[in-house]
C-alpha positions in Angstrom: 19.2 52.9 3.7 16.9 52.9 0.7 13.7 50.9 0.9 12.1 49.8 -2.4 8.6 50.7 -3.3 7.6 47.0 -3.4 8.9 46.5 0.2 7.0 49.6 1.4 3.7 48.3 -0.2 4.1 44.9 1.5 4.9 46.5 4.8 1.9 48.8 4.4 -0.3 45.8 3.6 0.8 44.0 6.7 0.1 47.1 8.8 -3.4 47.5 7.4 -4.2 43.9 8.0 -3.0 44.2 11.6 -5.2 47.3 12.1 -8.2 45.7 10.5 -7.7 42.7 12.7 -7.7 45.0 15.8 -10.6 47.2 14.6 -12.9 44.4 13.4 -11.9 41.8 16.0 -10.8 39.3 13.3 -8.3 36.7 14.5 -6.1 34.8 12.2 -6.1 31.1 13.2 -3.6 28.7 11.7 -5.1 25.5 10.2 -4.7 22.5 12.5 -2.4 19.9 11.1 -4.3 16.8 9.9 -4.3 14.1 12.5 -2.2 11.2 11.5 -4.0 7.8 11.4 -3.0 5.3 14.0 -1.3 2.3 12.4 -2.3 -1.3 13.1 -0.1 -3.9 11.5 -1.3 -7.3 10.0 0.0 -9.6 7.4 -1.0 -9.6 3.8 -3.7 -12.2 3.0 -4.2 -14.2 -0.3 -6.7 -16.6 1.1 -10.2 -17.1 2.5 -9.6 -14.7 5.4 -9.1 -11.6 3.3 -12.6 -10.4 2.6 -13.5 -8.6 5.9 -10.1 -6.8 6.1 -10.4 -5.8 2.4 -14.0 -4.7 2.6 -13.5 -2.7 5.8 -10.4 -1.0 4.4 -11.8 -0.3 1.0 -15.0 1.3 2.3 -13.0 3.6 4.6 -14.4 2.2 7.9 -10.9 1.9 9.4 -10.0 5.5 8.3 -13.3 6.7 9.9 -12.0 5.4 13.2 -8.6 7.0 12.8 -6.9 3.8 11.9 -4.6 2.9 9.0 -4.2 -0.8 8.4 -0.7 -1.6 7.4 0.0 -4.8 5.6 3.4 -6.2 6.4 3.6 -8.9 3.6 2.6 -12.5 3.3 3.5 -14.6 6.3 3.5 -18.4 6.3 0.9 -20.0 8.6 3.1 -21.3 11.3 4.8 -17.9 11.6 1.6 -15.8 11.9 0.9 -16.1 15.6 4.7 -15.7 16.5 4.7 -12.5 14.4 2.0 -11.0 16.7 3.8 -12.1 19.9 7.1 -10.6 18.6 5.3 -7.3 17.6 6.0 -7.6 13.9 2.2 -7.6 13.6 -0.4 -6.3 16.0 -3.5 -8.3 15.1 -4.5 -11.6 13.4 -7.6 -13.6 12.7 -8.2 -17.2 13.2 -9.9 -20.0 15.2 -9.8 -20.7 18.9 -8.0 -24.0 18.7 -5.1 -22.5 16.7 -4.7 -19.5 18.9 -5.7 -21.4 22.1 -2.8 -23.7 21.6 -0.4 -20.8 21.4 -2.0 -19.3 24.6 -1.6 -22.5 26.4 2.1 -22.4 25.5 2.4 -19.0 26.9 1.5 -16.6 24.1 0.0 -13.4 25.6 -2.9 -13.1 23.2 -6.6 -12.2 23.7 -9.7 -12.4 21.3 -11.5 -9.0 21.1 -14.4 -9.8 18.6 -15.8 -12.5 16.5 -15.1 -12.9 12.8 -16.7 -15.7 10.8 -19.5 -18.1 11.9 -21.3 -20.9 10.2 -24.5 -19.6 8.7 -28.0 -20.9 9.5 -28.9 -24.2 7.7 -31.3 -22.5 5.3 -28.7 -19.9 4.2 -26.9 -20.3 0.8 -24.5 -23.3 1.2 -21.8 -21.3 -0.7 -21.2 -19.5 2.5 -20.7 -22.5 4.8 -17.2 -22.5 6.4 -15.8 -25.5 4.5 -16.5 -27.9 1.7 -14.9 -31.4 1.2 -14.0 -32.6 -2.3 -12.7 -35.6 -4.0 -11.5 -36.3 -7.6 -14.0 -38.6 -9.1 -11.5 -39.8 -11.7 -9.0 -40.8 -9.0 -11.2 -42.0 -6.2 -13.8 -44.2 -8.0 -17.0 -45.0 -6.1 -16.5 -42.2 -3.5 -19.6 -39.9 -3.7 -20.2 -39.1 0.0 -18.0 -38.6 3.0 -19.3 -41.9 4.4 -18.0 -43.7 1.3 -14.4 -42.9 2.5 -14.7 -46.0 4.7 -14.4 -48.0 1.6 -10.8 -46.7 0.9 -8.0 -48.9 1.9 -5.1 -47.6 3.8 -4.6 -43.9 4.9 -6.6 -41.1 3.3 -4.5 -38.2 2.4 -6.3 -34.9 3.1 -5.2 -31.3 2.7 -5.1 -28.7 5.5 -3.9 -25.1 5.7 -2.0 -25.7 8.9 -1.9 -28.4 11.6 -4.4 -27.9 14.5 -6.8 -25.7 12.6 -10.5 -25.8 11.7 -10.1 -28.4 9.1 -9.0 -31.1 11.6 -11.7 -30.2 14.2 -14.5 -30.3 11.6 -13.1 -33.4 9.9 -13.0 -35.2 13.2 -16.6 -34.3 13.9 -17.8 -35.4 10.5 -15.7 -38.6 10.7 -17.3 -39.5 14.0 -20.7 -39.0 12.5 -20.0 -41.5 9.7 -17.9 -44.0 11.8 -14.5 -43.3 10.3 -11.5 -43.4 12.8 -9.7 -40.2 13.0 -6.3 -41.9 12.5 -7.3 -43.0 9.1 -6.5 -39.6 7.8 -3.0 -38.4 6.8 -2.7 -34.6 6.9 -0.9 -32.8 4.1 -0.2 -29.1 4.7 -0.8 -26.8 1.8 -2.7 -23.5 0.8 -6.3 -24.0 -0.4 -5.3 -22.8 -3.8 -2.6 -25.4 -4.1 -5.0 -28.1 -3.0 -7.0 -27.6 -6.2 -4.1 -28.8 -8.3 -2.9 -31.4 -5.9 -6.4 -33.1 -5.9 -6.6 -32.9 -9.7 -3.1 -34.6 -10.0 -4.1 -37.3 -7.4 -1.4 -36.2 -4.9 -4.1 -36.2 -2.2 -7.4 -38.1 -1.8 -9.5 -35.4 -0.2 -9.4 -31.7 -0.2 -11.1 -29.5 2.4 -11.2 -25.9 1.3 -12.9 -22.5 2.2 -15.4 -20.5 0.2 -13.2 -18.5 -2.2 -12.0 -21.8 -3.6 -15.2 -23.7 -4.1 -15.7 -22.6 -7.6 -12.0 -23.4 -8.5 -12.6 -26.9 -7.2 -15.8 -27.4 -9.2 -14.2 -25.8 -12.4 -11.3 -28.4 -12.0 -14.0 -31.3 -12.0 -13.9 -32.0 -8.2 -16.9 -33.6 -6.6 -18.3 -32.1 -3.3 -18.8 -34.9 -0.7 -19.5 -32.9 2.5 -19.6 -29.5 4.1 -19.1 -28.0 7.6 -22.8 -28.1 8.5 -22.4 -31.9 8.8 -20.1 -31.4 11.8 -23.2 -30.7 14.0 -21.7 -27.7 15.7 -24.1 -25.1 14.5 -22.7 -21.5 14.2 -19.6 -22.6 16.1 -18.5 -24.6 13.1 -17.1 -21.5 11.4 -16.3 -19.5 14.6 -13.2 -17.3 14.4 -11.9 -14.2 16.2 -9.6 -11.2 15.8 -6.6 -11.6 18.2 -4.3 -8.9 19.7 -1.5 -9.0 22.1 -2.7 -8.2 25.7 -0.2 -5.4 26.2 -1.4 -3.8 22.9 -5.0 -3.9 24.1 -4.0 -2.5 27.5 -2.0 0.3 25.9 -4.3 1.2 23.1 -7.9 0.4 24.2 -9.4 3.4 22.3 -7.8 2.2 19.0 -8.8 -1.4 19.6 -12.4 -0.2 20.2 -12.2 1.6 16.8 -10.9 -1.5 15.1 -13.8 -3.5 16.5 -16.4 -1.0 15.5 -14.9 -0.7 11.9 -14.5 -4.5 11.3 -18.1 -5.1 12.4 -19.3 -2.6 9.9 -17.2 -4.3 7.2 -18.5 -7.8 8.2 -22.1 -6.6 8.0 -21.5 -5.0 4.6 -19.9 -8.2 3.3 -22.9 -10.2 4.4 -25.3 -7.8 2.8 -23.3 -7.4 -0.5 -21.8 -10.9 -1.0 -21.4 -10.6 -4.8 -19.4 -7.3 -4.6 -17.3 -8.7 -1.6 -16.6 -11.8 -3.7 -15.6 -9.7 -6.7 -13.1 -7.6 -4.7 -11.7 -10.7 -3.1 -11.3 -12.4 -6.5 -9.5 -9.3 -7.8 -7.2 -9.3 -4.9 -6.3 -13.0 -4.7 -6.3 -13.7 -8.5 -8.7 -16.7 -8.5 -12.4 -17.1 -9.3 -14.5 -16.5 -6.2 -18.2 -17.0 -5.9 -18.5 -16.5 -2.2 -16.8 -15.7 1.1 -17.3 -16.7 4.7 -20.4 -15.7 6.6 -19.6 -13.2 9.3 -21.0 -12.5 12.8 -23.0 -9.3 12.7 -23.0 -8.6 16.4 -20.0 -8.2 18.6 -21.2 -10.3 21.5 -19.0 -13.2 22.4 -20.8 -16.3 23.7 -18.2 -18.3 25.6 -20.1 -21.6 25.3 -19.5 -21.5 21.6 -15.8 -21.9 22.1 -16.2 -25.2 24.0 -15.8 -27.5 20.9 -12.6 -25.8 20.0 -11.0 -26.0 23.4 -12.2 -29.6 23.8 -10.4 -30.4 20.5 -7.1 -29.1 22.1 -7.7 -31.3 25.1 -8.8 -34.4 23.3 -5.8 -34.3 21.0 -3.4 -33.5 23.8 -2.4 -30.2 22.4 -3.3 -28.5 25.7 -3.8 -30.0 29.2 -7.3 -30.1 30.4 -8.2 -26.9 32.1 -5.1 -25.1 30.9 -7.2 -22.6 29.1 -11.0 -21.7 29.3 -13.1 -19.6 27.1 -13.1 -16.9 29.7 -9.3 -16.8 29.8 -8.8 -16.2 26.0 -11.5 -13.7 25.2 -12.4 -10.2 26.4 -15.9 -8.7 26.6 -14.5 -5.3 26.8 -15.3 -4.1 23.3 -18.8 -5.7 22.8 -20.7 -2.4 23.2 -18.4 -0.6 20.6 -19.1 -3.3 18.0 -22.8 -3.2 18.6 -23.3 0.6 18.7 -23.8 1.0 14.9 -27.0 2.9 14.5 -27.9 1.4 11.1 -27.4 -2.1 12.6 -29.5 -1.3 15.6 -32.3 0.0 13.4 -32.2 -3.1 11.4 -32.5 -5.2 14.5 -35.5 -3.3 15.8 -37.1 -3.7 12.3 -36.4 -7.4 12.4 -37.8 -7.8 15.9 -40.9 -5.9 15.0 -41.5 -8.0 11.9 -41.1 -11.2 14.0 -43.6 -10.0 16.5 -46.2 -9.2 13.7 -45.6 -12.6 12.3 -46.4 -14.2 15.6 -49.5 -12.2 16.1 -50.7 -13.0 12.6 -50.2 -16.8 13.3 -52.8 -16.5 16.1 
């Protein structure tokens, strides 16, 4: 059998390489295949809740933790929690009254870390959890929330979904100004649709979230209140990220990575509000001047959930004692969310500055 010159050269080269590897102790090691990212599913957002997901994903914080966020498409509000329970999605975000109602009904969900909170009173009002608006051309003489008492009949007011933050905060503000809660008639619609509905006079009051404040003002709406008037402090904007319990039990490492990543994203969004707003605006297609304000640490204070749980009990959505703060949250991942070195250095610097200010005051 004839062997071509080319074949001989190739064989010779392979032999020399083998000899060289033996003589010089060189080992040929195959490159390790790139580790696949762990997929965590959530629905596509076109509303106020988008910013932290968008920022965290865009800056690569999820990828740093070995996570790939998979968007499964837009899901209507009433179907979001069921989509997590059924496994079509793995994680969602929202308030404790909304998810608490589902848990009281048997949904096996658990909150792993805080999302938004109401900023301190001295912080820019653009970042307060909600603003209330009226159309001055349709509701004459209404310049404050207290003025709503003058309106005859029912007051039609927008809300994203039944039993959410809008109702809780509206009840608290109404109590403050002596307006019965049953005077309000709730009309369900997205915040972006509420802008047009208010302009056309289809509703009397619209309560919306930060990405839509500018849209309301551009449409000529008048602000009459905001969430700081509910008297709940930081709890007025309190939200969480929620997983199925079995998902957390099966993938604790990946949930810890999610918590660490989303915390980095939230801190970045707070520190770079203009850029976060710009990215959100590009994603949802409406003018955005601000987003929510986000909890920078991962510590869950159970007492902060009490107004949200009480709302469920007072409105007979859940029997008293059916759920407690301790039964719907886990503290398992707090250390992971607080272990960011940059964040810890900033905290130390802030504490040091505070001590110096106290010494100087003496």
